[in-house]
C-alpha beads as a LAMMPS data file, in Angstrom:
LAMMPS data file: protein, C-alpha beads

260 atoms
259 bonds

1 atom types
1 bond types

-500.0 500.0 xlo xhi
-500.0 500.0 ylo yhi
-500.0 500.0 zlo zhi

Masses

1 110.0

Atoms # bond

1 1 1 179.976 -285.864 -95.770
2 1 1 177.648 -283.154 -99.120
3 1 1 174.297 -282.082 -97.771
4 1 1 172.295 -280.055 -99.326
5 1 1 170.897 -277.523 -96.855
6 1 1 167.939 -275.193 -97.691
7 1 1 166.497 -271.827 -96.062
8 1 1 162.886 -272.168 -94.700
9 1 1 160.680 -270.152 -96.173
10 1 1 159.749 -266.907 -93.349
11 1 1 156.029 -267.930 -93.407
12 1 1 156.608 -271.849 -93.073
13 1 1 158.810 -271.099 -90.078
14 1 1 155.787 -269.239 -88.649
15 1 1 153.876 -271.975 -89.442
16 1 1 156.011 -274.452 -87.282
17 1 1 156.113 -272.160 -84.716
18 1 1 152.341 -272.773 -84.453
19 1 1 152.306 -276.305 -84.791
20 1 1 150.815 -278.522 -81.340
21 1 1 153.554 -280.792 -80.911
22 1 1 152.898 -283.848 -78.949
23 1 1 154.827 -286.888 -78.507
24 1 1 155.124 -288.316 -81.817
25 1 1 152.813 -286.447 -83.763
26 1 1 153.218 -282.627 -85.297
27 1 1 149.684 -281.285 -85.625
28 1 1 148.758 -277.966 -87.450
29 1 1 145.773 -277.000 -85.088
30 1 1 142.574 -276.039 -86.514
31 1 1 143.053 -272.136 -85.615
32 1 1 145.275 -271.964 -88.209
33 1 1 142.747 -272.251 -90.901
34 1 1 142.971 -274.573 -93.995
35 1 1 146.363 -273.764 -95.642
36 1 1 146.600 -273.572 -99.738
37 1 1 147.715 -276.485 -101.603
38 1 1 151.361 -274.443 -102.597
39 1 1 151.683 -273.462 -98.522
40 1 1 150.764 -276.969 -97.266
41 1 1 153.098 -278.835 -99.398
42 1 1 156.080 -276.633 -98.804
43 1 1 155.337 -276.842 -94.990
44 1 1 155.461 -281.220 -95.362
45 1 1 158.849 -280.937 -96.945
46 1 1 159.892 -279.628 -94.409
47 1 1 158.390 -281.545 -92.154
48 1 1 159.330 -284.689 -93.950
49 1 1 162.528 -283.730 -94.130
50 1 1 162.897 -283.777 -90.253
51 1 1 160.802 -287.684 -90.210
52 1 1 157.924 -286.947 -90.095
53 1 1 155.570 -288.878 -92.160
54 1 1 152.075 -287.741 -92.893
55 1 1 149.013 -290.426 -91.232
56 1 1 145.515 -289.944 -91.992
57 1 1 143.864 -291.572 -89.031
58 1 1 145.966 -289.140 -86.952
59 1 1 145.438 -286.207 -88.907
60 1 1 149.135 -285.545 -87.742
61 1 1 153.027 -286.029 -89.094
62 1 1 154.252 -288.553 -87.210
63 1 1 157.676 -289.451 -86.430
64 1 1 160.098 -292.286 -85.410
65 1 1 161.057 -290.764 -82.104
66 1 1 159.624 -286.922 -79.635
67 1 1 158.238 -284.508 -82.750
68 1 1 159.898 -282.209 -80.883
69 1 1 163.462 -283.038 -81.024
70 1 1 163.280 -284.035 -84.672
71 1 1 161.872 -280.369 -85.288
72 1 1 164.232 -278.569 -82.840
73 1 1 167.218 -278.139 -85.033
74 1 1 164.898 -276.218 -88.219
75 1 1 163.105 -274.297 -85.558
76 1 1 166.577 -273.058 -84.104
77 1 1 168.495 -272.701 -87.098
78 1 1 165.838 -271.647 -89.855
79 1 1 167.233 -273.981 -92.105
80 1 1 166.624 -277.742 -93.049
81 1 1 168.191 -280.541 -94.736
82 1 1 166.352 -283.224 -97.691
83 1 1 168.474 -285.840 -97.420
84 1 1 170.186 -284.945 -93.775
85 1 1 172.257 -287.340 -91.375
86 1 1 171.745 -285.637 -88.419
87 1 1 173.266 -288.622 -86.730
88 1 1 176.787 -287.668 -88.113
89 1 1 178.650 -284.230 -88.486
90 1 1 182.597 -283.904 -88.514
91 1 1 184.064 -282.413 -85.643
92 1 1 186.127 -279.047 -86.525
93 1 1 189.444 -278.963 -85.069
94 1 1 188.902 -275.724 -83.254
95 1 1 186.052 -277.961 -81.586
96 1 1 188.993 -280.754 -81.089
97 1 1 191.364 -278.737 -79.561
98 1 1 188.667 -277.505 -77.118
99 1 1 187.869 -280.542 -76.253
100 1 1 191.291 -281.751 -75.751
101 1 1 191.960 -279.054 -73.187
102 1 1 188.810 -279.795 -71.130
103 1 1 189.648 -283.559 -71.021
104 1 1 192.889 -283.383 -69.959
105 1 1 194.162 -286.738 -70.984
106 1 1 197.466 -288.200 -69.748
107 1 1 200.047 -290.608 -70.769
108 1 1 199.114 -293.837 -69.671
109 1 1 194.739 -292.831 -69.430
110 1 1 192.205 -295.121 -70.714
111 1 1 190.067 -293.135 -72.991
112 1 1 186.611 -293.962 -74.709
113 1 1 184.956 -292.684 -77.700
114 1 1 181.002 -293.282 -78.515
115 1 1 180.229 -292.628 -81.793
116 1 1 183.585 -292.103 -83.027
117 1 1 182.710 -290.662 -86.567
118 1 1 185.621 -291.099 -88.714
119 1 1 188.179 -290.498 -86.003
120 1 1 188.922 -286.664 -85.794
121 1 1 188.446 -286.783 -81.705
122 1 1 190.273 -290.039 -81.545
123 1 1 193.332 -289.279 -83.735
124 1 1 193.855 -285.725 -81.268
125 1 1 193.258 -288.190 -78.873
126 1 1 195.984 -290.803 -79.527
127 1 1 198.085 -287.664 -79.708
128 1 1 198.150 -287.673 -76.066
129 1 1 200.008 -290.958 -75.690
130 1 1 197.108 -292.958 -73.395
131 1 1 197.622 -296.216 -72.272
132 1 1 194.579 -297.428 -74.482
133 1 1 191.654 -296.079 -76.892
134 1 1 188.328 -297.396 -77.550
135 1 1 186.165 -296.003 -80.361
136 1 1 183.028 -297.374 -80.726
137 1 1 181.003 -296.381 -84.433
138 1 1 178.100 -297.533 -85.577
139 1 1 178.094 -297.179 -89.331
140 1 1 180.105 -299.424 -91.091
141 1 1 182.232 -297.424 -93.720
142 1 1 183.144 -294.748 -90.847
143 1 1 184.574 -297.410 -88.818
144 1 1 186.635 -298.864 -91.625
145 1 1 188.181 -295.097 -92.113
146 1 1 188.238 -294.818 -88.311
147 1 1 190.248 -297.346 -88.026
148 1 1 192.891 -297.089 -91.052
149 1 1 192.842 -293.149 -89.254
150 1 1 194.268 -294.475 -86.100
151 1 1 196.059 -297.570 -87.012
152 1 1 198.281 -295.238 -88.872
153 1 1 198.947 -292.954 -85.870
154 1 1 202.603 -293.708 -84.369
155 1 1 201.710 -294.750 -81.030
156 1 1 202.399 -297.797 -78.781
157 1 1 198.528 -297.364 -77.541
158 1 1 196.372 -300.166 -77.795
159 1 1 193.490 -299.555 -79.538
160 1 1 190.319 -301.313 -80.055
161 1 1 187.727 -299.759 -82.790
162 1 1 184.257 -301.377 -82.402
163 1 1 181.406 -301.431 -85.077
164 1 1 178.318 -301.311 -83.697
165 1 1 175.569 -298.800 -81.802
166 1 1 177.245 -297.913 -78.276
167 1 1 174.009 -297.549 -76.598
168 1 1 174.018 -301.170 -76.915
169 1 1 177.473 -301.756 -75.257
170 1 1 177.811 -303.927 -72.133
171 1 1 179.232 -301.458 -68.987
172 1 1 182.167 -303.391 -68.601
173 1 1 185.395 -301.447 -68.417
174 1 1 186.128 -298.183 -66.933
175 1 1 188.181 -295.528 -68.406
176 1 1 189.511 -291.836 -67.279
177 1 1 188.782 -289.961 -70.213
178 1 1 185.085 -290.052 -72.153
179 1 1 185.658 -288.058 -74.961
180 1 1 182.739 -287.797 -77.666
181 1 1 180.580 -285.668 -80.351
182 1 1 177.472 -287.851 -80.149
183 1 1 174.464 -287.592 -82.906
184 1 1 172.442 -284.487 -81.973
185 1 1 168.841 -285.372 -83.668
186 1 1 165.954 -286.607 -81.419
187 1 1 168.255 -286.188 -77.953
188 1 1 170.682 -289.074 -78.944
189 1 1 173.407 -286.400 -77.329
190 1 1 171.347 -286.683 -74.085
191 1 1 171.007 -290.071 -74.246
192 1 1 174.611 -291.185 -75.000
193 1 1 176.159 -288.742 -72.710
194 1 1 173.631 -290.178 -69.648
195 1 1 175.323 -293.745 -70.904
196 1 1 178.987 -292.939 -71.781
197 1 1 178.765 -291.209 -67.653
198 1 1 178.894 -294.605 -66.482
199 1 1 181.805 -295.597 -68.087
200 1 1 183.684 -293.156 -66.250
201 1 1 186.223 -294.152 -63.462
202 1 1 186.420 -292.486 -60.062
203 1 1 188.717 -289.331 -60.634
204 1 1 187.740 -289.583 -64.282
205 1 1 186.123 -286.744 -66.715
206 1 1 183.908 -286.828 -69.323
207 1 1 184.189 -284.124 -71.987
208 1 1 181.293 -283.888 -74.774
209 1 1 179.342 -281.437 -77.356
210 1 1 175.761 -281.389 -77.228
211 1 1 173.092 -279.352 -79.017
212 1 1 172.492 -275.620 -77.715
213 1 1 168.793 -277.173 -76.818
214 1 1 169.842 -279.035 -73.543
215 1 1 170.345 -275.770 -71.946
216 1 1 166.290 -275.379 -71.698
217 1 1 164.447 -278.201 -72.664
218 1 1 162.104 -279.011 -70.293
219 1 1 160.950 -282.594 -71.380
220 1 1 162.069 -285.297 -69.050
221 1 1 165.215 -286.288 -70.852
222 1 1 166.716 -283.132 -70.671
223 1 1 165.422 -282.799 -67.257
224 1 1 167.205 -285.506 -65.856
225 1 1 170.336 -284.791 -68.128
226 1 1 170.655 -281.062 -66.098
227 1 1 170.275 -283.287 -63.020
228 1 1 172.954 -285.177 -63.824
229 1 1 175.388 -282.822 -64.714
230 1 1 174.358 -280.441 -61.540
231 1 1 174.979 -283.489 -59.492
232 1 1 178.371 -284.524 -60.792
233 1 1 179.453 -280.561 -60.745
234 1 1 179.788 -280.259 -64.231
235 1 1 179.470 -277.743 -66.310
236 1 1 177.573 -276.504 -70.098
237 1 1 179.814 -273.527 -71.775
238 1 1 178.397 -272.595 -74.959
239 1 1 180.545 -273.059 -78.285
240 1 1 180.928 -270.378 -80.750
241 1 1 178.405 -269.663 -82.778
242 1 1 177.177 -271.989 -85.686
243 1 1 181.073 -274.138 -84.774
244 1 1 179.660 -277.047 -87.174
245 1 1 178.691 -274.942 -89.815
246 1 1 182.068 -276.162 -91.756
247 1 1 180.667 -279.755 -90.935
248 1 1 176.780 -279.276 -92.597
249 1 1 174.995 -277.461 -90.030
250 1 1 174.419 -274.650 -88.107
251 1 1 172.372 -275.886 -85.041
252 1 1 174.676 -274.327 -82.180
253 1 1 176.225 -276.438 -79.445
254 1 1 177.571 -276.795 -76.391
255 1 1 180.521 -278.063 -74.367
256 1 1 179.692 -280.461 -71.305
257 1 1 182.275 -281.442 -69.201
258 1 1 181.131 -283.874 -66.058
259 1 1 183.637 -285.001 -63.843
260 1 1 183.279 -288.567 -61.935

Bonds

1 1 1 2
2 1 2 3
3 1 3 4
4 1 4 5
5 1 5 6
6 1 6 7
7 1 7 8
8 1 8 9
9 1 9 10
10 1 10 11
11 1 11 12
12 1 12 13
13 1 13 14
14 1 14 15
15 1 15 16
16 1 16 17
17 1 17 18
18 1 18 19
19 1 19 20
20 1 20 21
21 1 21 22
22 1 22 23
23 1 23 24
24 1 24 25
25 1 25 26
26 1 26 27
27 1 27 28
28 1 28 29
29 1 29 30
30 1 30 31
31 1 31 32
32 1 32 33
33 1 33 34
34 1 34 35
35 1 35 36
36 1 36 37
37 1 37 38
38 1 38 39
39 1 39 40
40 1 40 41
41 1 41 42
42 1 42 43
43 1 43 44
44 1 44 45
45 1 45 46
46 1 46 47
47 1 47 48
48 1 48 49
49 1 49 50
50 1 50 51
51 1 51 52
52 1 52 53
53 1 53 54
54 1 54 55
55 1 55 56
56 1 56 57
57 1 57 58
58 1 58 59
59 1 59 60
60 1 60 61
61 1 61 62
62 1 62 63
63 1 63 64
64 1 64 65
65 1 65 66
66 1 66 67
67 1 67 68
68 1 68 69
69 1 69 70
70 1 70 71
71 1 71 72
72 1 72 73
73 1 73 74
74 1 74 75
75 1 75 76
76 1 76 77
77 1 77 78
78 1 78 79
79 1 79 80
80 1 80 81
81 1 81 82
82 1 82 83
83 1 83 84
84 1 84 85
85 1 85 86
86 1 86 87
87 1 87 88
88 1 88 89
89 1 89 90
90 1 90 91
91 1 91 92
92 1 92 93
93 1 93 94
94 1 94 95
95 1 95 96
96 1 96 97
97 1 97 98
98 1 98 99
99 1 99 100
100 1 100 101
101 1 101 102
102 1 102 103
103 1 103 104
104 1 104 105
105 1 105 106
106 1 106 107
107 1 107 108
108 1 108 109
109 1 109 110
110 1 110 111
111 1 111 112
112 1 112 113
113 1 113 114
114 1 114 115
115 1 115 116
116 1 116 117
117 1 117 118
118 1 118 119
119 1 119 120
120 1 120 121
121 1 121 122
122 1 122 123
123 1 123 124
124 1 124 125
125 1 125 126
126 1 126 127
127 1 127 128
128 1 128 129
129 1 129 130
130 1 130 131
131 1 131 132
132 1 132 133
133 1 133 134
134 1 134 135
135 1 135 136
136 1 136 137
137 1 137 138
138 1 138 139
139 1 139 140
140 1 140 141
141 1 141 142
142 1 142 143
143 1 143 144
144 1 144 145
145 1 145 146
146 1 146 147
147 1 147 148
148 1 148 149
149 1 149 150
150 1 150 151
151 1 151 152
152 1 152 153
153 1 153 154
154 1 154 155
155 1 155 156
156 1 156 157
157 1 157 158
158 1 158 159
159 1 159 160
160 1 160 161
161 1 161 162
162 1 162 163
163 1 163 164
164 1 164 165
165 1 165 166
166 1 166 167
167 1 167 168
168 1 168 169
169 1 169 170
170 1 170 171
171 1 171 172
172 1 172 173
173 1 173 174
174 1 174 175
175 1 175 176
176 1 176 177
177 1 177 178
178 1 178 179
179 1 179 180
180 1 180 181
181 1 181 182
182 1 182 183
183 1 183 184
184 1 184 185
185 1 185 186
186 1 186 187
187 1 187 188
188 1 188 189
189 1 189 190
190 1 190 191
191 1 191 192
192 1 192 193
193 1 193 194
194 1 194 195
195 1 195 196
196 1 196 197
197 1 197 198
198 1 198 199
199 1 199 200
200 1 200 201
201 1 201 202
202 1 202 203
203 1 203 204
204 1 204 205
205 1 205 206
206 1 206 207
207 1 207 208
208 1 208 209
209 1 209 210
210 1 210 211
211 1 211 212
212 1 212 213
213 1 213 214
214 1 214 215
215 1 215 216
216 1 216 217
217 1 217 218
218 1 218 219
219 1 219 220
220 1 220 221
221 1 221 222
222 1 222 223
223 1 223 224
224 1 224 225
225 1 225 226
226 1 226 227
227 1 227 228
228 1 228 229
229 1 229 230
230 1 230 231
231 1 231 232
232 1 232 233
233 1 233 234
234 1 234 235
235 1 235 236
236 1 236 237
237 1 237 238
238 1 238 239
239 1 239 240
240 1 240 241
241 1 241 242
242 1 242 243
243 1 243 244
244 1 244 245
245 1 245 246
246 1 246 247
247 1 247 248
248 1 248 249
249 1 249 250
250 1 250 251
251 1 251 252
252 1 252 253
253 1 253 254
254 1 254 255
255 1 255 256
256 1 256 257
257 1 257 258
258 1 258 259
259 1 259 260
């Protein structure tokens, strides 16, 4: 996947840190004063790249979800992506290896990968000889690639690839292992992880990548997420800095492990 990443100019990054963020809106406060047209256009470009749209009646850029979640990757990295697909970043091999080590998949286990992308984690999981693997992927082109890759693996594992929205799947089956690298944007990572926790059998284990902001954000979703991790005796560990740079993002990430 080719992604055009651009560095945010220092003066624009400074402005972004002064913008008032409230629910789905980002508003330039009066204390900043009137911006000259060149500066405003540069700021507008970054806000639009993050998903914001100027709405005159609100005198603000309005986002499809929380403004703070949309802008978080930009504030953290000082970069933005003009045509970014914040929903999909392939899992690099070293991170796949770490996920497999934490998950400790055993032969005969039932394994689930929500939002499986093109299959880096799923293929590694098949190498552990589970009894069954279920992989779910929203984007059709990725699901086709995912199925081809998993079908090519020499294994007796039962495989089921679903093209659909994981968040809309019924909690019917229970799995021994859930391994995942969910979308990062607008806290989808936390929402996906909390949903995926419900698919675990007693004694099972969930291992997931998440954006580092889950450690310190003070909004309701992040706080509920941390409460769940603490309640279940889970852990959040930092991954190497810029671990996903090879995949197109410099957002820093963590590895979340949750036992059932």
